[in-house]
DOSETI-208847 format. One record per residue (C-alpha): residue number from 1; y, z, x; residue in one letter. Coordinates in Angstrom, 1 decimal. Last residue first. Example, Ala and Ser with C-alpha at 12.3 -4.5 7.8 and 13.67 -1.06 7.14 Angstrom:
! residues 2
[site 2; [-1.1; 7.1; 13.7]; S]
[site 1; [-4.5; 7.8; 12.3]; A]
! end
This chain:
! residues 133
[site 133; [0.0; -10.0; 11.1]; R]
[site 132; [-3.2; -8.1; 10.2]; Q]
[site 131; [-3.7; -4.4; 9.7]; M]
[site 130; [-7.2; -3.1; 10.4]; V]
[site 129; [-8.9; -1.2; 7.6]; G]
[site 128; [-11.2; 1.8; 7.1]; D]
[site 127; [-14.5; 2.9; 5.7]; I]
[site 126; [-14.4; 2.0; 1.9]; Y]
[site 125; [-17.6; 2.9; 0.2]; Y]
[site 124; [-20.3; 0.8; -1.5]; W]
[site 123; [-23.1; 2.5; -3.4]; R]
[site 122; [-26.8; 1.6; -3.3]; G]
[site 121; [-27.8; 4.7; -1.4]; N]
[site 120; [-25.2; 3.9; 1.2]; E]
[site 119; [-23.3; 0.7; 1.3]; R]
[site 118; [-20.6; 0.3; 4.0]; V]
[site 117; [-17.1; -1.2; 3.7]; F]
[site 116; [-14.6; -2.5; 6.3]; R]
[site 115; [-11.1; -3.6; 5.3]; S]
[site 114; [-9.1; -6.5; 6.8]; T]
[site 113; [-5.5; -5.9; 6.0]; E]
[site 112; [-2.3; -7.7; 5.2]; H]
[site 111; [0.2; -5.3; 3.5]; M]
[site 110; [3.3; -6.8; 2.1]; R]
[site 109; [6.8; -5.5; 1.4]; E]
[site 108; [9.6; -6.2; -1.0]; G]
[site 107; [12.5; -3.7; -1.1]; R]
[site 106; [13.3; -2.1; -4.5]; G]
[site 105; [12.7; 1.5; -3.4]; N]
[site 104; [9.4; 0.4; -2.0]; V]
[site 103; [8.1; -2.8; -3.5]; R]
[site 102; [4.5; -4.2; -3.3]; Y]
[site 101; [2.5; -7.2; -2.2]; R]
[site 100; [-1.2; -6.8; -1.2]; A]
[site 99; [-2.8; -9.3; 1.1]; V]
[site 98; [-6.5; -9.2; 1.5]; F]
[site 97; [-9.4; -9.5; 4.0]; E]
[site 96; [-12.6; -7.9; 2.7]; V]
[site 95; [-15.5; -6.8; 4.9]; V]
[site 94; [-19.0; -5.7; 4.2]; G]
[site 93; [-21.9; -3.8; 5.7]; A]
[site 92; [-25.2; -2.8; 4.0]; D]
[site 91; [-27.0; -6.1; 4.4]; G]
[site 90; [-24.5; -8.7; 5.2]; T]
[site 89; [-21.3; -8.7; 3.2]; S]
[site 88; [-18.4; -11.1; 2.9]; A]
[site 87; [-14.9; -11.3; 1.3]; A]
[site 86; [-12.0; -13.5; 2.3]; H]
[site 85; [-8.4; -14.0; 1.2]; R]
[site 84; [-8.1; -11.5; -1.7]; V]
[site 83; [-4.6; -11.7; -3.0]; D]
[site 82; [-3.4; -8.6; -4.8]; L]
[site 81; [0.0; -8.4; -6.5]; E]
[site 80; [2.9; -6.2; -7.5]; L]
[site 79; [2.3; -2.6; -6.5]; W]
[site 78; [5.4; -0.4; -7.1]; K]
[site 77; [6.0; 2.3; -4.5]; T]
[site 76; [8.8; 4.8; -5.2]; S]
[site 75; [6.4; 7.1; -7.0]; A]
[site 74; [4.7; 7.8; -3.7]; H]
[site 73; [0.9; 8.3; -3.7]; L]
[site 72; [-0.4; 11.4; -2.0]; E]
[site 71; [-3.9; 11.7; -0.7]; L]
[site 70; [-6.0; 14.7; 0.3]; E]
[site 69; [-8.7; 15.5; 2.8]; G]
[site 68; [-8.4; 12.0; 4.2]; P]
[site 67; [-11.6; 10.0; 4.1]; A]
[site 66; [-13.1; 8.6; 7.3]; T]
[site 65; [-16.6; 10.2; 7.5]; S]
[site 64; [-16.6; 10.9; 3.8]; P]
[site 63; [-16.5; 7.2; 2.9]; H]
[site 62; [-13.6; 6.5; 0.6]; W]
[site 61; [-14.8; 5.7; -3.0]; T]
[site 60; [-14.4; 9.2; -4.3]; A]
[site 59; [-11.0; 9.6; -2.6]; L]
[site 58; [-9.6; 6.5; -4.3]; L]
[site 57; [-11.1; 7.4; -7.6]; Y]
[site 56; [-9.6; 10.9; -7.6]; A]
[site 55; [-6.2; 9.4; -6.6]; I]
[site 54; [-5.9; 7.2; -9.7]; D]
[site 53; [-2.2; 6.3; -9.5]; G]
[site 52; [-2.6; 3.2; -11.7]; L]
[site 51; [-1.5; 0.7; -9.1]; V]
[site 50; [-3.4; 2.5; -6.4]; Y]
[site 49; [-6.5; 2.6; -8.6]; A]
[site 48; [-6.1; -1.1; -9.2]; S]
[site 47; [-6.2; -1.7; -5.5]; Y]
[site 46; [-9.3; 0.5; -5.3]; R]
[site 45; [-11.0; -1.5; -8.1]; S]
[site 44; [-10.2; -4.8; -6.2]; R]
[site 43; [-11.6; -3.5; -3.0]; M]
[site 42; [-14.7; -2.1; -4.7]; L]
[site 41; [-15.3; -5.5; -6.4]; A]
[site 40; [-14.8; -7.2; -3.0]; E]
[site 39; [-17.2; -4.9; -1.3]; P]
[site 38; [-19.8; -5.7; -3.9]; T]
[site 37; [-21.5; -3.9; -6.9]; P]
[site 36; [-18.7; -1.5; -7.8]; A]
[site 35; [-20.4; 1.6; -9.0]; Y]
[site 34; [-21.6; 2.6; -12.4]; Q]
[site 33; [-23.1; 6.0; -11.5]; Q]
[site 32; [-22.3; 7.5; -15.0]; L]
[site 31; [-19.8; 10.0; -13.4]; S]
[site 30; [-18.3; 7.1; -11.4]; L]
[site 29; [-18.1; 5.0; -14.5]; G]
[site 28; [-14.5; 5.4; -15.7]; A]
[site 27; [-12.9; 3.9; -12.6]; H]
[site 26; [-15.8; 1.4; -12.2]; F]
[site 25; [-15.4; 0.1; -15.8]; V]
[site 24; [-11.7; 0.2; -15.5]; G]
[site 23; [-11.9; -2.3; -12.6]; C]
[site 22; [-13.0; -5.1; -15.0]; C]
[site 21; [-13.8; -5.1; -18.7]; D]
[site 20; [-11.6; -2.1; -19.6]; G]
[site 19; [-8.8; -3.5; -17.4]; L]
[site 18; [-8.8; -6.8; -19.3]; H]
[site 17; [-9.7; -9.8; -17.2]; K]
[site 16; [-7.3; -12.1; -15.3]; G]
[site 15; [-9.0; -11.1; -12.1]; S]
[site 14; [-5.6; -10.1; -10.5]; G]
[site 13; [-6.6; -6.6; -9.5]; C]
[site 12; [-4.0; -5.1; -11.9]; P]
[site 11; [-6.4; -5.6; -14.9]; C]
[site 10; [-4.6; -7.0; -17.9]; V]
[site 9; [-4.1; -4.3; -20.6]; A]
[site 8; [-6.9; -3.8; -23.2]; A]
[site 7; [-8.2; -0.7; -21.4]; S]
[site 6; [-4.7; 0.8; -22.0]; S]
[site 5; [-2.9; 1.8; -18.9]; K]
[site 4; [-2.7; 5.2; -17.3]; R]
[site 3; [0.1; 5.9; -14.8]; A]
[site 2; [-1.3; 8.8; -12.7]; Q]
[site 1; [0.7; 11.2; -10.6]; M]
! end
């Protein structure tokens, strides 16, 4: 299930930019080799992909060593807000700490995670994340 938004819509990642000038560039650009340039940009684009239901992008940006074979997004989940708390990279490794707020069947939830990223052949991939309290 994918809820497409106009490229003129505000990007779900919280940047304040239009989707077409922000995460949408990376969502559309995989075939053109336009990849997120930093772990934070990849994190934001992945969050936007969750909001938009773009499973193909999520799987394409997940490192093959940790990626699930398939991914199902639940229609009852409504993503509300992304707050990036910290982002850093050294060489080809990066981390992003974030809090994502969402609703499941009308009940407010939050996910606080520190995600790990790796760069291979100039492209960043999501490895995994550790949930924070």
